[in-house]
Each structure stands twice: as structure tokens, then as C-alpha cells.
N, C-alpha and C positions, 0 to 999 in steps of 0.2 A: 504494500500500500504506500503510495506517495505521500510525503509529508505535506500538509497544507501550506506550510511556510516555504516550500521549495521554490516557488516562483511568485512574482507579482507582475501585473500587466500595466503597460502605459495606457492611460485612459482617454487621452485626447491628442489631437494634432496629427502631424505627418507620420508619427510612429505608433499611432493608436492600435491597440491590440497586440503589439509586440511584447514578448515576455522577457523578464529580467530574472536571472538566477538569484536565489537567496541562500548563500552558504550558511552552514551550521557554524556560527561564530559567536563567542560570548558577547552579550549586550546588543547584538544585532536585532533590530525590531523595526521592520519596514513600516512606513506610514500607511495606515489603512486606506483602501480605495476611497471610501466615503470622505475621509479627511482631505485626501489629495484633490478630490473633485471639488470640494468646497473651497479649498485654498486657491485652486487655479481659476475658479469662478471669480473670486475676489481679485485675483491678479490679472484677469483678462485685459483690462485697459492698459496695463503696464508691462506686459511680458514681451511683446514684439520689439526686437532690437535691443533688449536689456542685456547688460553684463551681469552674470549670475555667479555667485559663489555658493556651492553646497559644501559646507565646512566639515560636517561629519557624515560623509556621503553614504557609508554603509553599502546598500545595494545600488545606490545611485538613482533610486526611483524619483526623488524630488528633482534633482538636476536634469535627469533625462526627460522628465515630463516638461520642464521648462524649455529644453532644447526642442522637443517635439512641437511645442506651441509657439516657436518663433524667436526664442532668445538668440541674440547675436553671438554670444560666447558663454560657455559654462565651464567653470573649474570645479572638479570633484576632488576634494581633499579627504584622504582616508589613510590611516596608518595600520589597521589590522590586516595581517598578511593574507588570510583567507578571503577577506572582502576585496582587497586590492587585486588578487588573482582573478576573482570572479568578475570584477569590474573591467579588467583588461580584456577578458574574453567577451563580455557584453559589448564593449565599445568596438572591438574588432568585428563582431557579428552585425552590429547595427550600422556601422560606417557613418558616424556622425562627426565630421571634421571640426565642427564648432565646439566639441566637448574635449576637454583636456583633463587627464587624470594626474594628480600629484600625490605620490605616496609620501606622506609626511604627517607629523604631529600637528594638530590644528592650531594650537597656540604658537608654536614655533613658526608655522606658515604665516600667520597673521603678522608676526614680527619681521619676517624676512621678505614678504611679498611687497611689491610697490604699487599694485593696481588698486583702483577703487571700483566698487560694484554698485549697481542699481538695486540689486536684490541679493540679500544674504539669507541662506537657509540654515537654520541652527536646530539640529535634532540630535544632540549628543546622547550617548548611553545614559539612561536615567540615573543609574547609581553612581556615575562618575563625578558628579558635582562640578561640571564644566560649563554650565549655562552662564552664570554670573561672571566667571573669569573670561569667558569668550566675549560677552558684551563689553566688558571693560577693555579688552584688547582691541576689539573692533574700533572703539572710540579712540583709544590711545594712539593707534597706528593709522587712524583716519581711513579705514577700508570702506566705509559706506559713503557713497556719493551724496552730495547735497540733495535732500528730499527723497533719498532712497528708502526702500522698504526692507524690513528684517522679519523673517518668520521664525517663531520659536515653538518648540513642542516639548512638553514636560508631563510628568504625572498629573492626572486630573486634580488631585487634592493638594498639590504643591502650591505654595504662594508664588505669585509672579515675582521674579527678582526685581529689585529697584531698577527703574529705567534710567538710562543715562540722561543727563541734562538736555532738555530740548526735544527728547523723544516722547512720542505719545502712542497710546494704544489705539489702533485703527479698527480692528475687528477681532473677535474671539469666538471660540466654540469649544464644545466638548463632545467626545465620542468614546464610549467604553471607558477605558482607564486613562485616556489621553486628554489633556488640555492643550489647545493650540491657539496661537496669538499672532496677529500681523501688526507689526509696529512701524510707525512712520518716523524716519529720522528727521533732524532739523533741516530747514532750508538755510544753509549757511550763507547763501548769497543774498538773503533778505533779512537783515538784522531786525530782531524783535519779532519775527514771524513765529506764530505758535500754531 
């Protein structure tokens, strides 16, 4: 009998229906279809041409969904070996030149990267305690473009971490054990804009 978690599918765009392998790796928890569908409905006006960072890529489902729906570029950052191997296979099979895989520690990547992103996807392993440090590093290293969006996923019952100065909650939802939030970064080019 095949494990239910063995595959997830891309639910919209040019890669709709294509399947992504889910390796058996500690802490790997693909975003449920229902949550991805809601998120990308929220993102519909923003995704075409966006520069996207999927910081704890895991299966790559969020970043590949963004690429499928018209993002200009997507960086998938993942350090877990089994997940990186599965992602390499997936990217080769799907032939998506706009998607780049970076095998690295997420916080180290934020410190060493020089790019800014219109959308940052944050879905770290729930038990790792990496959500707040990731948000801090994104701000410290200025990885979110002015007016950009940041998606975070965490346990449903967990309190939302303190938002960086100038950031605001745009949308939120819950499904099963997951709480998910879309945050709006500050418009740095418009002083005083809230």
C-alpha cells in the first residue's frame, strides 16, 4: 500500500496536476492542498512576474506552485539531504528553468544571499523554533522587497510571532492542525505608509 504522504500535486497553473515526491524525512510536512489553494487565491494578483523565495522548501510544493502560476524566479532553499535529492529529481523531471535549488541552511542563506524577493514563503519544521529567527533575519538582511509579501505556516494553536516593525497581517486561516498567515511588508519607498 502506498503511503498517502508519498506525493503531492501542483494544483494550478502550467504544471497543474503534476506530482511532487514527498521523501520520508524528519519534520517534512507538505502544505495541504486546501491551504495551498487558499494561499494562491490570495496571491493571484501578485504572483505573475514575482521573485519568490521558498526558504524551507521541503518538497518544494509552495515554490513550484508559485512557478506554475507565473512567478519570474523561484529559489528553493533546503538543507535536509533526502529532501534536496528529491527536489533535484523533481526539478529535472518538471524542467522549470525559472526555479533554482540551493542546498543550504536557511538562516545562513539569508545572511549570504544578496537578492530581494517579492514573496517569501516560510514553512519551517514546526518543532525547530525557526519562525521568529527567520523573520528577524529577513528584516536584518533586507531580503523582502518594499511592499513584499511573506507567508508563514505554524501550528494552529501557536501564537503568531511578533511582527517586524512596519509589517502587518494581511490574511489568515486555519486548516486541521495548521495556522497560516500572509503578511505585508512595509512600503519602504513611502515613508509613514502603514
